[in-house]
GURO-116935 format. One record per residue (C-alpha): residue number from 0; residue in one letter; x, y, z. Coordinates in nm, 2 decimals, always signed. Example, Ala and Ser with C-alpha at 12.3 -4.5 7.8 and 13.67 -1.06 7.14 Angstrom:
// GURO-116935
<kolgu num="0" residu="A" c1="+1.23" c2="-0.45" c3="+0.78"/>
<kolgu num="1" residu="S" c1="+1.37" c2="-0.11" c3="+0.71"/>
This chain:
// GURO-116935
<kolgu num="0" residu="M" c1="+6.40" c2="+7.17" c3="+9.03"/>
<kolgu num="1" residu="E" c1="+6.39" c2="+7.46" c3="+9.28"/>
<kolgu num="2" residu="T" c1="+6.49" c2="+7.83" c3="+9.06"/>
<kolgu num="3" residu="K" c1="+6.75" c2="+8.02" c3="+9.16"/>
<kolgu num="4" residu="L" c1="+6.59" c2="+8.30" c3="+9.32"/>
<kolgu num="5" residu="F" c1="+6.39" c2="+8.01" c3="+9.58"/>
<kolgu num="6" residu="L" c1="+6.78" c2="+7.93" c3="+9.66"/>
<kolgu num="7" residu="K" c1="+6.87" c2="+8.26" c3="+9.74"/>
<kolgu num="8" residu="D" c1="+6.57" c2="+8.37" c3="+9.94"/>
<kolgu num="9" residu="E" c1="+6.64" c2="+8.06" c3="+10.15"/>
<kolgu num="10" residu="L" c1="+7.02" c2="+8.16" c3="+10.22"/>
<kolgu num="11" residu="K" c1="+6.89" c2="+8.52" c3="+10.28"/>
<kolgu num="12" residu="K" c1="+6.72" c2="+8.31" c3="+10.59"/>
<kolgu num="13" residu="I" c1="+6.99" c2="+8.17" c3="+10.65"/>
<kolgu num="14" residu="N" c1="+7.24" c2="+8.48" c3="+10.64"/>
<kolgu num="15" residu="Q" c1="+6.98" c2="+8.64" c3="+10.89"/>
<kolgu num="16" residu="W" c1="+6.99" c2="+8.37" c3="+11.14"/>
<kolgu num="17" residu="E" c1="+7.39" c2="+8.36" c3="+11.13"/>
<kolgu num="18" residu="Q" c1="+7.36" c2="+8.75" c3="+11.22"/>
<kolgu num="19" residu="D" c1="+7.11" c2="+8.61" c3="+11.50"/>
<kolgu num="20" residu="Q" c1="+7.34" c2="+8.41" c3="+11.64"/>
<kolgu num="21" residu="K" c1="+7.60" c2="+8.68" c3="+11.68"/>
<kolgu num="22" residu="D" c1="+7.39" c2="+8.86" c3="+11.98"/>
<kolgu num="23" residu="L" c1="+7.54" c2="+8.77" c3="+12.30"/>
<kolgu num="24" residu="W" c1="+7.29" c2="+8.69" c3="+12.59"/>
<kolgu num="25" residu="F" c1="+7.33" c2="+8.77" c3="+12.97"/>
<kolgu num="26" residu="W" c1="+7.33" c2="+8.40" c3="+13.04"/>
<kolgu num="27" residu="E" c1="+7.62" c2="+8.33" c3="+12.84"/>
<kolgu num="28" residu="K" c1="+7.87" c2="+8.66" c3="+12.97"/>
<kolgu num="29" residu="I" c1="+7.77" c2="+8.44" c3="+13.34"/>
<kolgu num="30" residu="G" c1="+7.84" c2="+8.13" c3="+13.19"/>
<kolgu num="31" residu="R" c1="+8.15" c2="+8.04" c3="+13.34"/>
<kolgu num="32" residu="L" c1="+8.12" c2="+8.16" c3="+13.70"/>
<kolgu num="33" residu="P" c1="+7.84" c2="+7.93" c3="+13.85"/>
<kolgu num="34" residu="F" c1="+8.07" c2="+7.62" c3="+13.68"/>
<kolgu num="35" residu="K" c1="+8.34" c2="+7.71" c3="+13.88"/>
<kolgu num="36" residu="I" c1="+8.13" c2="+7.67" c3="+14.17"/>
<kolgu num="37" residu="L" c1="+8.03" c2="+7.33" c3="+14.05"/>
<kolgu num="38" residu="D" c1="+8.33" c2="+7.23" c3="+13.97"/>
<kolgu num="39" residu="K" c1="+8.46" c2="+7.25" c3="+14.32"/>
<kolgu num="40" residu="L" c1="+8.17" c2="+7.07" c3="+14.47"/>
<kolgu num="41" residu="T" c1="+8.17" c2="+6.80" c3="+14.22"/>
<kolgu num="42" residu="P" c1="+8.28" c2="+6.47" c3="+14.43"/>
<kolgu num="43" residu="N" c1="+8.61" c2="+6.33" c3="+14.24"/>
<kolgu num="44" residu="F" c1="+8.50" c2="+6.01" c3="+14.14"/>
<kolgu num="45" residu="V" c1="+8.22" c2="+6.20" c3="+13.92"/>
<kolgu num="46" residu="H" c1="+8.55" c2="+6.42" c3="+13.75"/>
<kolgu num="47" residu="K" c1="+8.73" c2="+6.07" c3="+13.73"/>
<kolgu num="48" residu="K" c1="+8.45" c2="+5.93" c3="+13.52"/>
<kolgu num="49" residu="L" c1="+8.39" c2="+6.21" c3="+13.34"/>
<kolgu num="50" residu="G" c1="+8.74" c2="+6.24" c3="+13.22"/>
<kolgu num="51" residu="Q" c1="+8.72" c2="+5.91" c3="+13.10"/>
<kolgu num="52" residu="L" c1="+8.43" c2="+5.89" c3="+12.88"/>
<kolgu num="53" residu="L" c1="+8.52" c2="+6.25" c3="+12.75"/>
<kolgu num="54" residu="D" c1="+8.86" c2="+6.12" c3="+12.66"/>
<kolgu num="55" residu="E" c1="+8.66" c2="+5.80" c3="+12.46"/>
<kolgu num="56" residu="L" c1="+8.48" c2="+6.10" c3="+12.24"/>
<kolgu num="57" residu="G" c1="+8.86" c2="+6.24" c3="+12.14"/>
<kolgu num="58" residu="G" c1="+8.87" c2="+5.96" c3="+11.89"/>
<kolgu num="59" residu="Y" c1="+8.56" c2="+6.08" c3="+11.68"/>
<kolgu num="60" residu="I" c1="+8.74" c2="+6.34" c3="+11.45"/>
<kolgu num="61" residu="Q" c1="+8.96" c2="+6.03" c3="+11.33"/>
<kolgu num="62" residu="T" c1="+8.75" c2="+5.73" c3="+11.33"/>
<kolgu num="63" residu="G" c1="+8.37" c2="+5.81" c3="+11.45"/>
<kolgu num="64" residu="G" c1="+8.38" c2="+5.48" c3="+11.64"/>
<kolgu num="65" residu="Q" c1="+8.05" c2="+5.41" c3="+11.85"/>
<kolgu num="66" residu="Y" c1="+7.92" c2="+5.70" c3="+11.77"/>
<kolgu num="67" residu="L" c1="+7.86" c2="+5.62" c3="+11.39"/>
<kolgu num="68" residu="V" c1="+7.51" c2="+5.61" c3="+11.29"/>
<kolgu num="69" residu="K" c1="+7.33" c2="+5.38" c3="+11.04"/>
<kolgu num="70" residu="E" c1="+7.27" c2="+5.58" c3="+10.75"/>
<kolgu num="71" residu="Q" c1="+7.01" c2="+5.37" c3="+10.61"/>
<kolgu num="72" residu="N" c1="+6.78" c2="+5.42" c3="+10.88"/>
<kolgu num="73" residu="I" c1="+6.77" c2="+5.77" c3="+10.75"/>
<kolgu num="74" residu="L" c1="+6.81" c2="+5.73" c3="+10.38"/>
<kolgu num="75" residu="E" c1="+6.44" c2="+5.49" c3="+10.44"/>
<kolgu num="76" residu="K" c1="+6.25" c2="+5.81" c3="+10.51"/>
<kolgu num="77" residu="F" c1="+6.33" c2="+5.97" c3="+10.17"/>
<kolgu num="78" residu="K" c1="+6.17" c2="+5.63" c3="+10.04"/>
<kolgu num="79" residu="E" c1="+5.94" c2="+5.67" c3="+9.71"/>
<kolgu num="80" residu="D" c1="+5.72" c2="+5.38" c3="+9.55"/>
<kolgu num="81" residu="G" c1="+5.90" c2="+5.15" c3="+9.77"/>
<kolgu num="82" residu="T" c1="+6.25" c2="+5.25" c3="+9.66"/>
<kolgu num="83" residu="I" c1="+6.52" c2="+5.35" c3="+9.93"/>
<kolgu num="84" residu="P" c1="+6.79" c2="+5.60" c3="+9.76"/>
<kolgu num="85" residu="T" c1="+7.15" c2="+5.63" c3="+9.82"/>
<kolgu num="86" residu="L" c1="+7.33" c2="+5.94" c3="+9.97"/>
<kolgu num="87" residu="E" c1="+7.42" c2="+6.01" c3="+9.62"/>
<kolgu num="88" residu="Q" c1="+7.06" c2="+6.06" c3="+9.52"/>
<kolgu num="89" residu="V" c1="+6.97" c2="+6.22" c3="+9.86"/>
<kolgu num="90" residu="A" c1="+7.22" c2="+6.48" c3="+9.78"/>
<kolgu num="91" residu="H" c1="+6.97" c2="+6.58" c3="+9.47"/>
<kolgu num="92" residu="A" c1="+6.67" c2="+6.56" c3="+9.60"/>
<kolgu num="93" residu="P" c1="+6.47" c2="+6.88" c3="+9.68"/>
<kolgu num="94" residu="L" c1="+6.52" c2="+7.13" c3="+9.92"/>
<kolgu num="95" residu="E" c1="+6.19" c2="+7.07" c3="+10.05"/>
<kolgu num="96" residu="T" c1="+6.21" c2="+6.73" c3="+10.11"/>
<kolgu num="97" residu="M" c1="+6.55" c2="+6.71" c3="+10.29"/>
<kolgu num="98" residu="D" c1="+6.40" c2="+7.01" c3="+10.55"/>
<kolgu num="99" residu="R" c1="+6.12" c2="+6.76" c3="+10.59"/>
<kolgu num="100" residu="V" c1="+6.34" c2="+6.46" c3="+10.69"/>
<kolgu num="101" residu="C" c1="+6.57" c2="+6.68" c3="+10.92"/>
<kolgu num="102" residu="D" c1="+6.27" c2="+6.84" c3="+11.10"/>
<kolgu num="103" residu="E" c1="+6.14" c2="+6.46" c3="+11.17"/>
<kolgu num="104" residu="I" c1="+6.49" c2="+6.42" c3="+11.32"/>
<kolgu num="105" residu="I" c1="+6.48" c2="+6.68" c3="+11.52"/>
<kolgu num="106" residu="T" c1="+6.17" c2="+6.61" c3="+11.66"/>
<kolgu num="107" residu="S" c1="+6.27" c2="+6.29" c3="+11.77"/>
<kolgu num="108" residu="R" c1="+6.60" c2="+6.36" c3="+11.92"/>
<kolgu num="109" residu="V" c1="+6.47" c2="+6.64" c3="+12.13"/>
<kolgu num="110" residu="T" c1="+6.15" c2="+6.44" c3="+12.29"/>
<kolgu num="111" residu="F" c1="+6.42" c2="+6.15" c3="+12.35"/>
<kolgu num="112" residu="A" c1="+6.69" c2="+6.42" c3="+12.50"/>
<kolgu num="113" residu="Q" c1="+6.38" c2="+6.53" c3="+12.72"/>
<kolgu num="114" residu="Y" c1="+6.35" c2="+6.20" c3="+12.87"/>
<kolgu num="115" residu="Q" c1="+6.67" c2="+6.14" c3="+12.95"/>
<kolgu num="116" residu="G" c1="+6.79" c2="+6.45" c3="+13.09"/>
<kolgu num="117" residu="A" c1="+6.46" c2="+6.40" c3="+13.35"/>
<kolgu num="118" residu="T" c1="+6.58" c2="+6.03" c3="+13.41"/>
<kolgu num="119" residu="T" c1="+6.92" c2="+6.14" c3="+13.48"/>
<kolgu num="120" residu="G" c1="+6.78" c2="+6.42" c3="+13.68"/>
<kolgu num="121" residu="I" c1="+6.68" c2="+6.18" c3="+13.93"/>
<kolgu num="122" residu="G" c1="+6.98" c2="+6.08" c3="+14.08"/>
<kolgu num="123" residu="G" c1="+7.13" c2="+6.44" c3="+14.10"/>
<kolgu num="124" residu="V" c1="+7.52" c2="+6.46" c3="+14.12"/>
<kolgu num="125" residu="F" c1="+7.55" c2="+6.09" c3="+14.11"/>
<kolgu num="126" residu="T" c1="+7.40" c2="+6.06" c3="+13.73"/>
<kolgu num="127" residu="L" c1="+7.57" c2="+6.41" c3="+13.64"/>
<kolgu num="128" residu="A" c1="+7.92" c2="+6.22" c3="+13.50"/>
<kolgu num="129" residu="I" c1="+7.66" c2="+5.99" c3="+13.29"/>
<kolgu num="130" residu="D" c1="+7.42" c2="+6.26" c3="+13.15"/>
<kolgu num="131" residu="I" c1="+7.69" c2="+6.50" c3="+13.04"/>
<kolgu num="132" residu="P" c1="+7.88" c2="+6.23" c3="+12.79"/>
<kolgu num="133" residu="T" c1="+7.55" c2="+6.07" c3="+12.68"/>
<kolgu num="134" residu="L" c1="+7.43" c2="+6.42" c3="+12.57"/>
<kolgu num="135" residu="L" c1="+7.75" c2="+6.46" c3="+12.37"/>
<kolgu num="136" residu="G" c1="+7.68" c2="+6.14" c3="+12.25"/>
<kolgu num="137" residu="L" c1="+7.34" c2="+6.20" c3="+12.15"/>
<kolgu num="138" residu="A" c1="+7.46" c2="+6.56" c3="+11.98"/>
<kolgu num="139" residu="L" c1="+7.67" c2="+6.41" c3="+11.77"/>
<kolgu num="140" residu="K" c1="+7.42" c2="+6.17" c3="+11.63"/>
<kolgu num="141" residu="T" c1="+7.18" c2="+6.42" c3="+11.55"/>
<kolgu num="142" residu="L" c1="+7.40" c2="+6.62" c3="+11.36"/>
<kolgu num="143" residu="Q" c1="+7.53" c2="+6.32" c3="+11.17"/>
<kolgu num="144" residu="E" c1="+7.18" c2="+6.21" c3="+11.09"/>
<kolgu num="145" residu="I" c1="+7.15" c2="+6.60" c3="+10.95"/>
<kolgu num="146" residu="A" c1="+7.41" c2="+6.54" c3="+10.75"/>
<kolgu num="147" residu="I" c1="+7.25" c2="+6.26" c3="+10.58"/>
<kolgu num="148" residu="A" c1="+6.90" c2="+6.43" c3="+10.54"/>
<kolgu num="149" residu="Y" c1="+7.12" c2="+6.66" c3="+10.34"/>
<kolgu num="150" residu="G" c1="+7.30" c2="+6.41" c3="+10.15"/>
<kolgu num="151" residu="Y" c1="+7.61" c2="+6.46" c3="+10.31"/>
<kolgu num="152" residu="N" c1="+7.78" c2="+6.12" c3="+10.44"/>
<kolgu num="153" residu="P" c1="+7.92" c2="+6.17" c3="+10.80"/>
<kolgu num="154" residu="K" c1="+8.16" c2="+5.83" c3="+10.75"/>
<kolgu num="155" residu="E" c1="+8.41" c2="+6.06" c3="+10.61"/>
<kolgu num="156" residu="K" c1="+8.67" c2="+6.26" c3="+10.82"/>
<kolgu num="157" residu="K" c1="+8.57" c2="+6.64" c3="+10.67"/>
<kolgu num="158" residu="E" c1="+8.23" c2="+6.56" c3="+10.79"/>
<kolgu num="159" residu="R" c1="+8.29" c2="+6.48" c3="+11.13"/>
<kolgu num="160" residu="L" c1="+8.50" c2="+6.79" c3="+11.15"/>
<kolgu num="161" residu="F" c1="+8.22" c2="+7.01" c3="+11.04"/>
<kolgu num="162" residu="I" c1="+7.97" c2="+6.82" c3="+11.26"/>
<kolgu num="163" residu="V" c1="+8.24" c2="+6.94" c3="+11.59"/>
<kolgu num="164" residu="K" c1="+8.22" c2="+7.26" c3="+11.41"/>
<kolgu num="165" residu="C" c1="+7.89" c2="+7.29" c3="+11.44"/>
<kolgu num="166" residu="L" c1="+7.88" c2="+7.11" c3="+11.83"/>
<kolgu num="167" residu="Q" c1="+8.15" c2="+7.38" c3="+11.88"/>
<kolgu num="168" residu="F" c1="+7.95" c2="+7.68" c3="+11.70"/>
<kolgu num="169" residu="T" c1="+7.63" c2="+7.62" c3="+11.96"/>
<kolgu num="170" residu="A" c1="+7.87" c2="+7.65" c3="+12.28"/>
<kolgu num="171" residu="A" c1="+8.08" c2="+7.97" c3="+12.14"/>
<kolgu num="172" residu="D" c1="+8.07" c2="+8.29" c3="+12.27"/>
<kolgu num="173" residu="I" c1="+8.01" c2="+8.59" c3="+12.03"/>
<kolgu num="174" residu="V" c1="+8.37" c2="+8.60" c3="+11.93"/>
<kolgu num="175" residu="G" c1="+8.41" c2="+8.25" c3="+11.89"/>
<kolgu num="176" residu="K" c1="+8.08" c2="+8.24" c3="+11.66"/>
<kolgu num="177" residu="K" c1="+8.19" c2="+8.47" c3="+11.44"/>
<kolgu num="178" residu="A" c1="+8.53" c2="+8.32" c3="+11.37"/>
<kolgu num="179" residu="I" c1="+8.37" c2="+7.98" c3="+11.32"/>
<kolgu num="180" residu="L" c1="+8.15" c2="+8.13" c3="+11.05"/>
<kolgu num="181" residu="E" c1="+8.44" c2="+8.27" c3="+10.87"/>
<kolgu num="182" residu="Q" c1="+8.63" c2="+7.95" c3="+10.90"/>
<kolgu num="183" residu="L" c1="+8.33" c2="+7.73" c3="+10.75"/>
<kolgu num="184" residu="T" c1="+8.26" c2="+7.96" c3="+10.46"/>
<kolgu num="185" residu="S" c1="+8.57" c2="+7.83" c3="+10.27"/>
<kolgu num="186" residu="F" c1="+8.49" c2="+7.47" c3="+10.46"/>
<kolgu num="187" residu="S" c1="+8.38" c2="+7.29" c3="+10.08"/>
<kolgu num="188" residu="N" c1="+8.70" c2="+7.42" c3="+9.92"/>
<kolgu num="189" residu="D" c1="+8.94" c2="+7.43" c3="+10.23"/>
<kolgu num="190" residu="H" c1="+8.83" c2="+7.20" c3="+10.51"/>
<kolgu num="191" residu="Q" c1="+9.21" c2="+7.10" c3="+10.58"/>
<kolgu num="192" residu="Q" c1="+9.26" c2="+7.46" c3="+10.70"/>
<kolgu num="193" residu="V" c1="+8.97" c2="+7.44" c3="+10.93"/>
<kolgu num="194" residu="F" c1="+9.11" c2="+7.10" c3="+11.05"/>
<kolgu num="195" residu="S" c1="+9.39" c2="+7.31" c3="+11.16"/>
<kolgu num="196" residu="Q" c1="+9.17" c2="+7.57" c3="+11.31"/>
<kolgu num="197" residu="L" c1="+9.04" c2="+7.33" c3="+11.58"/>
<kolgu num="198" residu="Q" c1="+9.32" c2="+7.28" c3="+11.84"/>
<kolgu num="199" residu="G" c1="+9.20" c2="+6.98" c3="+11.95"/>
<kolgu num="200" residu="W" c1="+8.88" c2="+6.79" c3="+12.06"/>
<kolgu num="201" residu="R" c1="+8.93" c2="+6.85" c3="+12.44"/>
<kolgu num="202" residu="E" c1="+8.92" c2="+7.24" c3="+12.37"/>
<kolgu num="203" residu="V" c1="+8.59" c2="+7.16" c3="+12.24"/>
<kolgu num="204" residu="I" c1="+8.45" c2="+6.94" c3="+12.54"/>
<kolgu num="205" residu="M" c1="+8.57" c2="+7.24" c3="+12.77"/>
<kolgu num="206" residu="T" c1="+8.39" c2="+7.52" c3="+12.58"/>
<kolgu num="207" residu="F" c1="+8.09" c2="+7.29" c3="+12.62"/>
<kolgu num="208" residu="R" c1="+8.16" c2="+7.22" c3="+12.97"/>
<kolgu num="209" residu="D" c1="+8.18" c2="+7.60" c3="+13.08"/>
<kolgu num="210" residu="Q" c1="+7.87" c2="+7.66" c3="+12.93"/>
<kolgu num="211" residu="Y" c1="+7.71" c2="+7.36" c3="+13.05"/>
<kolgu num="212" residu="G" c1="+7.78" c2="+7.36" c3="+13.40"/>
<kolgu num="213" residu="W" c1="+7.57" c2="+7.69" c3="+13.55"/>
<kolgu num="214" residu="K" c1="+7.28" c2="+7.51" c3="+13.35"/>
<kolgu num="215" residu="K" c1="+7.29" c2="+7.16" c3="+13.53"/>
<kolgu num="216" residu="L" c1="+7.38" c2="+7.37" c3="+13.89"/>
<kolgu num="217" residu="F" c1="+7.04" c2="+7.24" c3="+13.98"/>
<kolgu num="218" residu="Q" c1="+7.05" c2="+6.91" c3="+13.92"/>
<kolgu num="219" residu="F" c1="+7.26" c2="+6.83" c3="+14.20"/>
<kolgu num="220" residu="V" c1="+6.95" c2="+6.83" c3="+14.34"/>
<kolgu num="221" residu="P" c1="+6.83" c2="+6.50" c3="+14.34"/>
<kolgu num="222" residu="I" c1="+6.42" c2="+6.48" c3="+14.23"/>
<kolgu num="223" residu="V" c1="+6.39" c2="+6.85" c3="+14.14"/>
<kolgu num="224" residu="G" c1="+6.70" c2="+6.75" c3="+13.87"/>
<kolgu num="225" residu="I" c1="+6.44" c2="+6.60" c3="+13.68"/>
<kolgu num="226" residu="I" c1="+6.28" c2="+6.91" c3="+13.57"/>
<kolgu num="227" residu="F" c1="+6.59" c2="+7.12" c3="+13.49"/>
<kolgu num="228" residu="G" c1="+6.78" c2="+6.83" c3="+13.35"/>
<kolgu num="229" residu="A" c1="+6.48" c2="+6.74" c3="+13.10"/>
<kolgu num="230" residu="M" c1="+6.47" c2="+7.13" c3="+13.04"/>
<kolgu num="231" residu="F" c1="+6.83" c2="+7.19" c3="+12.96"/>
<kolgu num="232" residu="N" c1="+6.87" c2="+6.88" c3="+12.78"/>
<kolgu num="233" residu="K" c1="+6.59" c2="+6.94" c3="+12.50"/>
<kolgu num="234" residu="S" c1="+6.69" c2="+7.29" c3="+12.49"/>
<kolgu num="235" residu="F" c1="+7.05" c2="+7.18" c3="+12.43"/>
<kolgu num="236" residu="I" c1="+6.97" c2="+6.94" c3="+12.18"/>
<kolgu num="237" residu="E" c1="+6.72" c2="+7.20" c3="+11.99"/>
<kolgu num="238" residu="D" c1="+6.99" c2="+7.45" c3="+12.01"/>
<kolgu num="239" residu="I" c1="+7.27" c2="+7.22" c3="+11.83"/>
<kolgu num="240" residu="A" c1="+6.97" c2="+7.03" c3="+11.59"/>
<kolgu num="241" residu="K" c1="+6.88" c2="+7.43" c3="+11.43"/>
<kolgu num="242" residu="T" c1="+7.29" c2="+7.49" c3="+11.43"/>
<kolgu num="243" residu="G" c1="+7.32" c2="+7.17" c3="+11.23"/>
<kolgu num="244" residu="K" c1="+6.99" c2="+7.23" c3="+11.02"/>
<kolgu num="245" residu="M" c1="+7.12" c2="+7.58" c3="+10.92"/>
<kolgu num="246" residu="L" c1="+7.49" c2="+7.52" c3="+10.86"/>
<kolgu num="247" residu="Y" c1="+7.42" c2="+7.19" c3="+10.65"/>
<kolgu num="248" residu="R" c1="+7.09" c2="+7.36" c3="+10.47"/>
<kolgu num="249" residu="K" c1="+7.36" c2="+7.65" c3="+10.38"/>
<kolgu num="250" residu="R" c1="+7.60" c2="+7.45" c3="+10.22"/>
<kolgu num="251" residu="R" c1="+7.34" c2="+7.22" c3="+10.05"/>
<kolgu num="252" residu="I" c1="+7.17" c2="+7.54" c3="+9.89"/>
<kolgu num="253" residu="L" c1="+7.55" c2="+7.67" c3="+9.81"/>
<kolgu num="254" residu="E" c1="+7.58" c2="+7.33" c3="+9.63"/>
<kolgu num="255" residu="K" c1="+7.29" c2="+7.38" c3="+9.42"/>
<kolgu num="256" residu="L" c1="+7.31" c2="+7.76" c3="+9.30"/>
<kolgu num="257" residu="A" c1="+7.67" c2="+7.63" c3="+9.20"/>
<kolgu num="258" residu="Q" c1="+7.51" c2="+7.35" c3="+8.98"/>
<kolgu num="259" residu="L" c1="+7.23" c2="+7.59" c3="+8.84"/>
<kolgu num="260" residu="E" c1="+7.54" c2="+7.86" c3="+8.75"/>
<kolgu num="261" residu="T" c1="+7.76" c2="+7.60" c3="+8.56"/>
<kolgu num="262" residu="G" c1="+7.45" c2="+7.40" c3="+8.46"/>
<kolgu num="263" residu="V" c1="+7.56" c2="+7.05" c3="+8.57"/>
């Protein structure tokens, strides 16, 4: 079992990461401008298709739909002596083991995102409508797998909400990041309040879209889009995965500390 000192030291590292996230990069300040140009250049059929696919994602919080992952695939990574643990048992696994499995997931998903970005980059604007919702789906699945790695069940509505907040955090500006961190501070005890503060899935999508636009501008050029598609998709999933790992890791550390305090 981890000592209280070890857990508190790890918590300090996460708190430092949170503080670092509040620094606003220059490209975040100008992120919306290129998308306005991109939006005007995008053919109507792309807008229509994109809208349909994004609407499909809208039901994720309520049901999970086709985006729910198979937890068995992640639980097998915790297998010892031929025995696959339950999700409840994973919740009591050493933090080091959870981190190892999480890092394996991140490496696999980032590699997949890079290849996927290169593939859709071949067609430039004609594959842009496919790339955006596909990348969102990959982000959701990555966060769900990270949730399982730290012993949380993404099939539960409150965890799907937490995952959406992780996605929103990654795309948010400095003000948004601060607000989301404050919301998540009391998540375990009052996730219903956090749910009321989420003004619909569309808000998350639009925030993501604004950040996404200028980075994908070069993907409008066939072939050249291969390089930029691969670079952006890799970077985006890395950011998403890092956010998921830090925020889920923080929850697990706080719960472990609470158990040490109460002796449970």
